[in-house]
N, CA, C and O of each residue as an XYZ file, in Angstrom:
508
protein
N      15.793    -22.870     -4.485
C      15.403    -21.553     -5.340
C      15.363    -20.396     -4.395
O      14.414    -20.470     -3.615
N      16.240    -19.193     -4.224
C      16.033    -18.223     -3.367
C      14.251    -17.659     -3.278
O      13.362    -18.015     -4.051
N      14.199    -17.309     -2.846
C      13.112    -16.067     -2.642
C      12.884    -15.287     -2.720
O      13.357    -14.568     -1.841
N      11.989    -14.582     -3.747
C      11.993    -12.880     -4.142
C      12.266    -12.189     -2.759
O      11.719    -12.571     -1.724
N      12.979    -11.348     -2.807
C      12.731    -10.618     -1.860
C      12.027     -9.237     -2.285
O      11.969     -8.899     -3.467
N      11.495     -8.459     -1.238
C      10.395     -7.363     -1.555
C      10.348     -6.353     -0.403
O       9.767     -6.579      0.659
N      11.045     -5.148     -0.712
C      10.689     -4.187      0.650
C       9.574     -3.188      0.484
O       9.229     -2.672     -0.579
N       9.019     -2.969      1.767
C       7.827     -2.189      1.744
C       8.238     -0.993      2.367
O       8.853     -1.005      3.433
N       7.877      0.236      1.652
C       8.214      1.492      2.141
C       6.582      1.936      2.467
O       5.668      1.608      1.711
N       6.407      2.618      3.536
C       5.029      3.192      4.027
C       5.354      3.950      5.359
O       6.305      3.544      6.026
N       4.820      4.735      5.672
C       4.670      5.530      7.063
C       3.833      4.787      7.824
O       3.984      4.870      9.043
N       3.086      4.165      7.445
C       1.754      3.108      8.401
C       2.452      2.076      8.798
O       2.831      1.222      7.997
N       2.697      2.026     10.012
C       3.364      0.939     10.733
C       1.953     -0.515     10.850
O       2.264     -1.654     10.499
N       0.979     -0.307     11.201
C       0.191     -0.961     10.737
C      -0.250     -1.755      9.561
O      -0.649     -2.919      9.523
N      -0.094     -0.885      8.612
C      -0.054     -1.145      6.958
C       0.959     -2.224      6.675
O       0.742     -3.291      6.103
N       2.318     -1.698      7.258
C       3.589     -2.156      7.266
C       3.475     -3.334      7.561
O       3.991     -4.062      6.713
N       2.816     -4.096      8.780
C       2.628     -5.420      9.339
C       1.865     -6.044      8.696
O       2.020     -7.265      8.662
N       0.782     -5.437      7.965
C      -0.222     -6.481      7.715
C      -0.133     -7.002      5.856
O      -0.738     -7.880      5.240
N       0.829     -6.063      5.458
C       1.182     -6.159      4.106
C       2.444     -7.398      3.986
O       2.455     -8.326      3.178
N       3.485     -7.094      5.053
C       4.317     -8.193      5.366
C       3.906     -9.270      5.611
O       4.473    -10.149      4.962
N       2.964     -9.687      6.441
C       2.224    -10.693      6.919
C       1.364    -11.591      5.470
O       1.311    -12.797      5.232
N       0.788    -10.422      4.727
C       0.602    -11.154      3.399
C       1.304    -11.805      2.574
O       1.136    -12.920      2.080
N       2.430    -10.738      2.403
C       3.059    -11.290      1.336
C       4.199    -12.533      1.793
O       4.769    -13.259      0.978
N       4.396    -12.595      3.399
C       5.110    -13.621      3.562
C       4.677    -14.810      3.415
O       5.369    -15.776      3.094
N       3.162    -14.813      3.707
C       1.894    -16.005      3.414
C       2.518    -16.761      2.386
O       2.776    -17.964      2.424
N       2.793    -15.766      1.240
C       3.007    -16.095     -0.662
C       4.668    -16.577     -0.578
O       5.366    -16.416     -1.580
N       5.062    -16.979      0.261
C       6.838    -17.017      0.148
C       7.657    -16.147     -0.221
O       8.570    -16.359     -1.020
N       7.374    -14.904      0.411
C       8.550    -13.911     -0.451
C       8.880    -13.600      0.874
O       8.074    -13.645      1.804
N      10.704    -13.111      1.019
C      11.154    -12.770      2.101
C      11.109    -11.095      1.847
O      11.677    -10.447      0.968
N      10.152    -10.597      3.027
C      10.036     -9.469      3.100
C      10.909     -8.018      4.353
O      11.398     -8.104      5.480
N      10.801     -7.338      3.790
C      11.646     -6.259      4.652
C      10.519     -4.783      4.593
O       9.857     -4.562      3.579
N      10.447     -3.876      5.826
C       9.669     -3.014      5.805
C      10.706     -1.958      5.813
O      11.890     -2.268      5.685
N      10.389     -0.924      5.932
C      10.964      0.430      6.182
C      10.046      1.509      6.493
O       9.404      2.082      5.613
N       9.979      1.763      7.572
C       8.821      3.236      7.849
C       9.538      4.486      7.155
O      10.665      4.799      7.537
N       8.817      5.295      6.011
C       8.688      6.259      5.380
C       9.580      6.465      4.298
O       9.866      5.411      3.728
N      10.061      7.381      3.876
C      10.703      7.441      2.666
C      12.268      7.827      2.975
O      13.072      7.277      2.223
N      12.758      8.612      3.880
C      13.685      8.864      4.686
C      14.690      7.456      4.531
O      14.269      6.342      4.840
N      15.581      7.611      4.192
C      16.621      6.422      4.060
C      16.217      5.024      3.714
O      16.733      4.024      4.213
N      15.281      5.024      2.846
C      14.753      4.132      2.163
C      15.661      3.451      0.806
O      15.810      2.317      0.352
N      16.027      4.466      0.549
C      17.392      4.665     -0.797
C      18.254      3.699     -0.002
O      18.248      2.614     -0.584
N      18.967      3.671      1.060
C      20.036      3.038      1.150
C      19.321      1.090      1.867
O      20.063      0.111      1.952
N      18.141      1.085      2.163
C      17.732      0.169      2.266
C      17.640     -0.932      1.122
O      17.672     -2.162      1.172
N      17.495      0.108     -0.089
C      17.156     -0.625     -1.440
C      18.943     -0.960     -1.676
O      19.279     -2.052     -2.132
N      19.608     -0.288     -1.446
C      21.219     -0.660     -1.719
C      21.614     -1.661     -0.812
O      22.257     -2.630     -1.216
N      21.264     -1.517      0.504
C      21.571     -2.965      1.551
C      21.317     -4.259      1.078
O      22.014     -5.231      0.788
N      19.670     -3.899      1.083
C      18.469     -5.230      1.397
C      18.968     -5.923     -0.566
O      19.119     -7.124     -0.792
N      19.120     -4.845     -1.641
C      18.915     -5.542     -2.888
C      17.797     -5.986     -3.368
O      18.012     -6.729     -4.325
N      16.600     -5.849     -3.107
C      15.302     -6.418     -3.467
C      14.769     -6.459     -4.579
O      14.793     -5.429     -5.252
N      14.218     -7.486     -5.033
C      13.699     -7.681     -6.387
C      12.180     -6.768     -6.561
O      11.794     -6.503     -7.700
N      11.699     -6.502     -5.838
C      10.327     -5.142     -5.900
C      10.559     -4.194     -4.839
O      10.758     -4.836     -3.808
N      10.607     -3.259     -4.681
C      10.120     -2.285     -4.055
C       8.590     -1.907     -3.996
O       7.972     -1.610     -5.018
N       8.104     -1.932     -2.940
C       6.404     -1.364     -2.879
C       6.641     -0.582     -2.155
O       7.309     -0.780     -1.140
N       6.017      0.808     -2.586
C       6.048      2.117     -2.425
C       4.981      3.156     -1.787
O       4.746      4.000     -2.652
N       4.431      3.354     -0.905
C       3.578      4.235     -0.631
C       3.699      5.744     -0.791
O       4.636      6.481     -0.485
N       1.973      6.153     -1.602
C       2.762      7.670     -2.392
C       2.158      8.868     -1.553
O       2.214     10.022     -1.977
N       1.556      8.526     -0.298
C       1.198      9.506      0.431
C       1.738      9.386      2.141
O       1.155      8.891      3.106
N       3.058     10.043      2.044
C       3.903      9.839      3.233
C       4.539     11.218      3.407
O       4.861     11.932      2.457
N       4.711     11.573      4.838
C       4.847     13.269      5.162
C       6.586     13.382      4.845
O       7.188     12.432      5.344
N       7.261     14.139      4.284
C       8.243     14.922      3.901
C       8.979     14.595      2.964
O       9.951     15.310      2.723
N       8.714     13.361      2.129
C       8.944     12.894      1.051
C       7.998     11.992      0.081
O       8.404     10.850     -0.134
N       6.825     12.380     -0.502
C       6.212     11.273     -1.507
C       6.844     10.163     -1.874
O       8.007     10.162     -2.276
N       6.105      9.116     -1.759
C       6.321      8.163     -2.692
C       6.764      8.246     -3.891
O       7.600      7.463     -4.342
N       5.986      9.704     -4.881
C       6.873      9.785     -6.224
C       7.639     10.640     -5.836
O       7.498     11.521     -6.685
N       8.565     11.085     -4.925
C       9.651     11.904     -4.660
C      10.704     10.868     -4.769
O      11.667     11.029     -5.519
N      10.519      9.619     -3.911
C      11.094      8.802     -3.577
C      11.958      7.814     -4.595
O      13.082      7.320     -4.512
N      10.678      7.747     -5.809
C      10.365      7.099     -6.921
C      12.117      7.917     -7.619
O      13.196      7.408     -7.919
N      11.571      9.432     -7.627
C      12.640      9.680     -8.160
C      13.960     10.047     -8.013
O      14.595     10.661     -8.870
N      14.588      9.516     -6.442
C      15.659      9.744     -5.945
C      15.795      7.971     -6.303
O      16.905      7.698     -6.760
N      15.083      7.061     -6.197
C      15.473      5.826     -6.854
C      16.112      5.610     -8.066
O      17.030      4.852     -8.379
N      15.238      6.687     -8.898
C      15.635      6.239    -10.423
C      16.924      7.343    -10.772
O      17.582      7.326    -11.812
N      17.054      8.029     -9.951
C      18.791      9.305    -10.506
C      19.574      8.663     -9.712
O      20.542      9.365     -9.419
N      19.601      7.272     -9.056
C      21.060      6.710     -8.887
C      21.588      5.371     -9.069
O      20.933      4.386     -8.730
N      22.818      5.281     -9.622
C      23.343      4.290    -10.245
C      23.102      3.390     -9.708
O      22.732      2.463    -10.428
N      23.156      3.125     -8.234
C      22.668      1.583     -7.414
C      21.247      1.411     -7.575
O      20.771      0.334     -7.934
N      20.562      2.413     -7.327
C      19.029      1.827     -7.410
C      18.188      2.100     -9.106
O      17.030      1.737     -9.313
N      18.668      2.481     -9.684
C      17.986      2.733    -10.454
C      17.183      1.641    -11.670
O      16.458      1.894    -12.632
N      17.683      0.413    -11.122
C      16.826     -0.993    -11.971
C      16.016     -1.593    -11.448
O      15.539     -2.655    -11.849
N      15.607     -0.743    -10.028
C      14.654     -1.307     -8.986
C      13.601     -1.629     -9.395
O      13.173     -0.753    -10.147
N      12.834     -2.576     -9.278
C      11.625     -2.746     -9.760
C      10.415     -2.363     -8.650
O      10.243     -2.825     -7.522
N       9.791     -1.544     -9.243
C       8.849     -0.544     -8.155
C       7.682     -0.560     -8.641
O       7.452     -0.521     -9.850
N       6.706     -0.628     -7.624
C       5.138     -0.986     -7.759
C       4.850      0.353     -6.698
O       5.608      0.445     -5.733
N       3.646      1.500     -6.884
C       3.458      2.365     -5.908
C       2.040      1.366     -5.484
O       1.196      0.828     -6.200
N       2.197      1.399     -4.210
C       0.763      1.010     -3.064
C       0.156      2.107     -2.282
O       0.586      2.586     -1.233
N      -0.918      2.441     -2.952
C      -1.701      3.625     -2.163
C      -3.370      3.353     -2.283
O      -3.891      2.619     -3.123
N      -3.983      4.018     -1.382
C      -5.164      4.545     -1.504
C      -5.818      5.155     -2.451
O      -7.041      5.048     -2.538
N      -4.632      6.353     -3.841
C      -4.975      7.173     -3.867
C      -6.356      6.926     -5.223
O      -6.261      5.763     -5.616
N      -7.078      7.391     -5.686
C      -7.521      7.263     -6.867
C      -6.806      6.029     -7.797
O      -5.695      5.639     -7.437
N      -7.247      5.603     -8.625
C      -6.962      4.387     -9.349
C      -6.059      4.905    -10.783
O      -4.916      4.617    -11.137
N      -6.796      5.528    -11.230
C      -6.625      6.461    -12.135
C      -5.301      7.191    -12.430
O      -4.493      7.209    -13.358
N      -5.499      8.048    -10.700
C      -4.262      8.579    -10.819
C      -3.036      7.997    -10.200
O      -2.025      8.698    -10.173
N      -3.013      6.783     -9.696
C      -1.934      5.582     -9.871
C      -1.483      5.438    -11.086
O      -0.409      5.711    -11.623
N      -2.329      5.032    -11.395
C      -1.813      4.665    -13.168
C      -1.339      5.831    -13.638
O      -0.202      5.674    -14.084
N      -1.673      6.773    -13.714
C      -0.896      8.236    -14.501
C       0.044      8.453    -13.727
O       0.724      9.222    -14.406
N       0.613      8.313    -12.708
C       1.848      8.694    -11.890
C       2.759      7.263    -12.464
O       3.812      7.508    -13.052
N       2.386      5.931    -12.305
C       3.239      4.817    -12.294
C       3.767      5.239    -13.862
O       4.960      5.450    -14.083
N       2.773      5.329    -14.868
C       3.354      5.712    -16.598
C       4.168      7.134    -16.499
O       4.703      7.437    -17.566
N       4.339      7.939    -15.567
C       4.967      9.163    -15.773
C       6.105      8.874    -14.845
O       7.041      9.610    -15.157
N       6.417      8.085    -13.808
C       7.544      7.749    -13.182
C       8.859      6.386    -13.851
O      10.047      6.228    -13.571
N       7.602      5.364    -15.125
C       8.502      4.860    -15.631
C       8.543      3.697    -15.169
O       9.445      2.944    -15.534
N       7.453      3.228    -14.146
C       7.790      2.248    -13.108
C       7.043      1.167    -13.586
O       6.506      1.222    -14.693
N       6.936     -0.032    -12.694
C       6.391     -1.325    -12.841
C       4.909     -1.323    -13.035
O       4.369     -2.113    -13.809
N       4.044     -0.163    -12.117
C       3.149     -0.125    -12.041
C       2.153      0.186    -10.770
O       2.486      1.259    -10.266
N       1.129     -0.364    -10.150
C       0.532      0.493     -8.951
C      -0.287     -0.980     -8.457
O      -0.659     -1.974     -9.081
N      -0.334     -0.697     -7.474
C      -1.767     -1.690     -6.544
C      -2.567     -0.728     -5.622
O      -2.032     -0.082     -4.722
N      -3.816     -0.689     -5.901
C      -4.294     -0.148     -5.041
C      -4.396     -0.486     -3.450
O      -4.645     -1.688     -3.362
N      -4.314      0.025     -2.339
C      -4.465     -0.596     -1.225
C      -5.783     -0.928     -0.838
O      -6.711     -0.182     -1.149
N      -6.009     -2.194     -0.051
C      -7.209     -2.816      0.407
C      -7.526     -4.025     -0.474
O      -8.116     -5.032     -0.081
N      -7.234     -3.888     -1.261
C      -7.569     -5.371     -1.978
C      -6.269     -6.447     -1.995
O      -5.471     -6.423     -2.932
N      -6.138     -7.339     -0.935
C      -5.081     -8.344     -0.822
C      -4.762     -9.281     -1.919
O      -3.619     -9.729     -2.015
N      -5.621     -9.585     -2.689
C      -5.913    -10.345     -3.814
C      -5.283     -9.998     -4.865
O      -4.452    -10.714     -5.423
N      -5.687     -8.628     -5.312
C      -5.400     -7.731     -6.232
C      -3.428     -7.322     -5.920
O      -2.704     -7.260     -6.914
N      -2.901     -7.121     -4.688
C      -1.979     -7.229     -4.122
C      -0.866     -8.316     -4.843
O      -0.109     -8.141     -5.798
N      -1.095     -9.512     -3.975
C      -0.868    -10.699     -4.626
C      -0.706    -11.246     -5.726
O       0.080    -12.173     -5.919
N      -1.646    -10.584     -6.818
C      -1.807    -10.727     -8.255
C      -0.508     -9.648     -9.201
O       0.158     -9.885    -10.209
N      -0.576     -8.716     -8.497
C       0.514     -7.667     -9.266
C       1.578     -7.926     -8.714
O       2.509     -7.774     -9.506
N       1.944     -8.295     -7.579
C       3.347     -8.535     -6.517
C       3.788    -10.007     -7.549
O       4.975    -10.240     -7.777
N       2.789    -10.816     -8.046
C       3.406    -11.988     -8.588
C       3.986    -11.738     -9.983
O       5.157    -11.860    -10.340
N       2.800    -11.319    -10.772
C       3.179    -10.807    -11.949
C       4.468    -10.260    -12.394
O       5.147    -10.826    -13.252
N       4.806     -9.183    -11.828
C       5.798     -8.066    -11.980
C       7.279     -9.306    -11.259
O       8.377     -9.349    -11.814
N       7.031     -9.923    -10.354
C       8.213    -10.663    -10.384
C       8.330    -11.717    -11.450
O       9.307    -11.734    -12.199
N       7.372    -12.583    -11.536
C       7.963    -13.305    -12.689
C       7.833    -12.644    -14.184
O       7.879    -13.413    -15.145
N       7.689    -11.392    -14.380
C       8.175    -10.978    -15.600
C       9.108    -10.712    -15.704
O       9.488    -10.722    -16.875
N      10.064    -10.327    -14.737
C      11.243    -10.298    -14.286
C      12.381    -11.584    -13.924
O      13.553    -11.533    -13.552
N      11.454    -12.756    -14.219
C      12.063    -14.223    -13.760
C      12.599    -14.469    -12.506
O      13.612    -15.114    -12.236
N      11.616    -13.741    -11.560
C      11.726    -14.171     -9.796
C      10.419    -14.786     -9.596
O       9.538    -14.683    -10.450
N      10.236    -15.503     -8.362
C       9.152    -16.524     -8.256
C       8.928    -16.138     -6.749
O       9.373    -15.042     -6.406
N       8.294    -16.904     -5.818
C       7.763    -16.515     -4.597
C       8.978    -17.612     -3.534
O       8.898    -17.610     -2.306
């Protein structure tokens, strides 16, 4: 069975490495992209099963990136989780407003693994 593919978009290189390693240990194929600019191209080229998007990025926020992804035919159906250290209630509201698959607070590896697995399982993809 083909491994699920995840694209992690974040402006923090340390966080990218940590998240990549954690998700690869779960059996996923993980790609990283630093910052929002160029991430749409990565979604089109990599065709990930899930995009994990940081909210607070310079230039174009995670919410702005999601709006761009939702506005283009090739990326409109991407499964997306916000991944941020923002207040959980604000993340929940943003995910609802953006009509995406949800959110994951940063700093809780167990919850990251659980929510990623749940989104992928709900769409017929596994690790």
